[in-house]
N, C-alpha and C positions, 0 to 999 in steps of 0.2 A: 633863848639866843631870842628875841624880841624883834626883828628887821619893823623898821614904820614902812611905809606906801610908797613914800617918796624914795624910799634905799632903793626900793624894785624899779619904781620908775627910771630914776637916775641910770640905774646899770642897763637897762634894757636900751635904754636912750646913748648909753656909751657904745655900746655895741652898735647898733644901729649907725651911730657916726663914725668910727671905724670901715664899718660895711661901706658907706657913702664914701668914704677920705679912697678906699683902695680902690672901688668902679672909678670916680671921676676925675681922679688926680692920679693914682700908679698905675692904675688899666688905662689910662685915656689913649695912651698908644702900647696896643697890644706889642709883648715881646717877649722873648724868651729869656727866663730869669738867668743870670750865673751865679754863681757860688759868692761870689762879694756879694751883691748885693741881696741874693737869699741870707748871708751873714747877717748881713745890718740889720734887715728885720727881724732876723728872728732875736737878736740880742733885743729891739725893738720891745716887742713883744712878751720877751720874757723880764724885760724891765719893767713894764706894765705892770704883770702880775707880782712880783716883787711888790712895789709901790700899792699896787691893791694890801698885798699882806698888812701893808707898813700899816696902812689905812685900818686895816683890819685889826690888829693888836693895838694901837692907839684909841679906838671906836669900842671894842668889845672886848680886851685884853688876850694875852697868849694862849689861854687854850684855844679859843676858836682863828686867829692868826697859823696857831700849829695845825690844827685841824683843817685848813685850807691851804697849805702847803704839800700837807701830806700827800688828800688827795687831788692834786693838781699836777705834784709831780708824778703820780701811779698814772693818771688819768694820760698827761704827757706820752709817759714809758708807752702804754697800750697803747698811744695811735701811734707811737713808731714802729711800734710793731704789728700794724695795718697799712705802713706805707709801700709794702710791698705790695697790698693788694689793689691800690690805689696805682700802682703802675702799669701791673696786670690788665683794669681798666682801660686806660690810658691806652696804653699800646692795643689792645684788641678793639677800640675801637679807630684808632690812629688818628688819636687827637696833635695836632701840629702843635709846635712848640710854641707861638706866638699865641694862642689861644687856651693853654693849659693851667695859667693863672686863673683865668675869669670860670675855666670848669671846675675847680677846685674852691673858686671863694660861691659861688652860687651854689654847689654842690652840698659843703660844708654851713653854707646858712641852712638848706632845708636840713640838712645832718641835724643841728640847734637845736629846730625847731621839733624835730620827733625827738630828740632828746628831752627838752624842757617837760615833754605831755610825759614820758615815762617818769622823769625824775617825781615830778609831782604826783605820780601813779602810786612810784616806790614808796615814798616818804610816808604817801598817805598810808600805805598798806602795812608797815614798820607802827606806825604811831595806832593801828586799831588790830593789829593780830600779832602778837607777841610769838606766834608760830613764827611767823615768814623771817624772824632772824635765824630761824634753824634751815629753810628752806634757800636763802639766799649764800649762808653759809655753805651749806653741802653744795650749792650753783658751785659754787668758787672754788671749791676745795675737788669738784668733779673737772670742771675747768682748769685746773691747775695739771691738773693728773696728764689729761690731754697736752696742753702745752709742752710737757716735762719730756712726754712721750712721742713727741711730733703728733699727735693724731688730734691736733684741729687744724682740720683746711680748709685753705682757701675756699668761698665759697666762685665758683666759677662766674664773671660777671654776665655770662651769654646764657645764662641759666637764672636770673633773679627772672621770679615768676609775672614780676607788675613790669620787666621792661618785655618780656613776649609776650604779658595781654595789650602794653600799649599797641607795641609796632603790629598785633593781630587786628588790634580793632580801629587803629587810626593810621591814614595812608604819611609814607615815611620818603624821605629822599635819598641818594645811598649818598650823595658828596656834601662837605661843609661848603654854606656860604657865609665865608666871614663867623662872626660871632652870632648871627643872628638864630633866633632856634626854629622858626617858620620861615617858610615861602608860598608862595602859590603856585600850586600845580595842576593843569588842566581845572581852572576854576577853581579849586580848592586849596582849603591851608593845610598842608603838610610840616610832619615836623621834619626837621634836618637831625644829622648824626649828633650834633650841640646839643640839643635837648635831651635824647636818650643817652648820651654820655653823663649828663647834669645828674637827671634823673639815678643812673645806674650811681654814681659816688652818695647822692645822698640816702639812698635806701639800703645798700649797703652797709654803710656804716652804722644803719641802724642795728643791725645782726652782732657788730661790734659791740655797740650799747649794751646790749645785755646780758655782756659779760662784766665791762669796765661801770657799768653804773649800779649795779651791787658792789664791786670794789669800792667807790668812793662812799658808798652810802654807809657799809664796814667800819668805815674810819668817822664820820658823823651823820649824824639822822640830820643835820640842818639843810632844808632842801634850798635854800638860798646859798651857802654854802657848797653843797654837791653843783646847782645848775652853774654858781662861778668858774668853778674847779674846772667842769666842763667846758665852757665858755673859753676862757683862756685858752685852755689845751687846743681847743677846734680854731680859736683865732689866728695862732700860732703855727696850727699846720702846715698851711699852704706852703709856706716860704721851709718851712723842714724840710717840706717834699725834695724843692729843689736844692736842697743844700748836700740832702742823705743820699739824694736817689741814684749814686754811684757809688754809694758806700754801704747801702743797706745790709749785701750780701754778707759785709765782712762783720757784720754785727749777729757771730757766730751764736752768743751763748746768749742773747738777748731775751730767748725764746723761755730759758732756762733759769734767770731770771724772774721775769716776769710771772713761771708756775712758783715761787717760792715766796713772790709779794703775795700772790696771789691767793694760797693756801696759807700764809701767816694769816692774811685778813679775814680769810674762810674761819678760820682757828679763833681769832681774835671776835667774831658773830657769834658761835657757837658757844664761847666761854662766858661772854656777857648774855648770852639769852639765858644759858646756864643758872646766872649767877642773877638775873634779874626776875626769872620768872619763878623757877624753883627753887631760889633761894639756897642754892647748892656752893658749899663753901670752898671756890674755887677764886684763884687769883683773877684780876684784873690787868690789860695791859693798857697801863698809860699812854695817851697820846704821844709824848717825847719819844717814846721806845719806838713808837710806831714810826715817826718820822725820820728819827735815827735807823733804825732799821730798812727803811725803804730806801734812803740815801747810801747806806752801805751796798745792800746788794746790788742797787744798777753802776755804782761805783765800781764796784766787783765784775759784774756782767760785762761790763763796758772795758774796762781793762781785757780781762779774759781773751775778748775776742781780737783785742786789736795785739795783744800778743801772739796768739794761735793766726791769727792773719801774719803778722811778721815774720814767724817760725816758718808757714808754710810757703813764703816768697823768698826763702833761704837757699 
């Protein structure tokens, strides 16, 4: 897949345009997002991802479009599982409801920049060192095992080493001052809780990226597609947070579904590595089957969660 420079520029420019629209138009009047408004924006961002997939299909063919779709679904599903941690961070820092959208927006922009660096690094490692397929595959299988048995402990936002370092080395104030990141205190510039929570969201997401990026790299090694899948998933994550914040606890079997998907992708990477590196006559998993498998598992996990929730309420 030969990606011209203008397409990279156009993609990044489009992402910046969406961020500007959010900051200038959507967030011009800070307010608490309701379910209806959040649902409209979720549909909008999903439609954007579908349109981008259509563009890939027309420009590069069905294989790359399917790789993007599988990567996007995997990344989005893993992001949904991370929403609970965002909720914990928001509660820990007592973020007012009217400012939560801005916190998520800027925090996710930081996360996207950090993820872009990891994606380029991961793609380069896979292209240079074939044994990295085994390493990434083993990492995904280990993560799947932790998810299945509930040992994937959520990080404590107050235990974020960077947040502790910033709090110790820079002056801070305990109260919010609107959406300002800094205020002047005794003649010195001090950080507000708004700055700390944005930093916590952005850097905590990096922890999850260590699992999710290898998962998407297991589907496609095209850095552009991995970046696009992450970007579309993250940009639509904010509104999904407001839509599902009251339903996250009901997604009882999502972690089990994600564990199955991660184990599947990890096995896929190992099989491909054995096939390509040592010419072991093992079957490889086609991308159409990967996409179908991911959709089936996610649908099954969602339906099982809803069924269990309905049964427990009877």
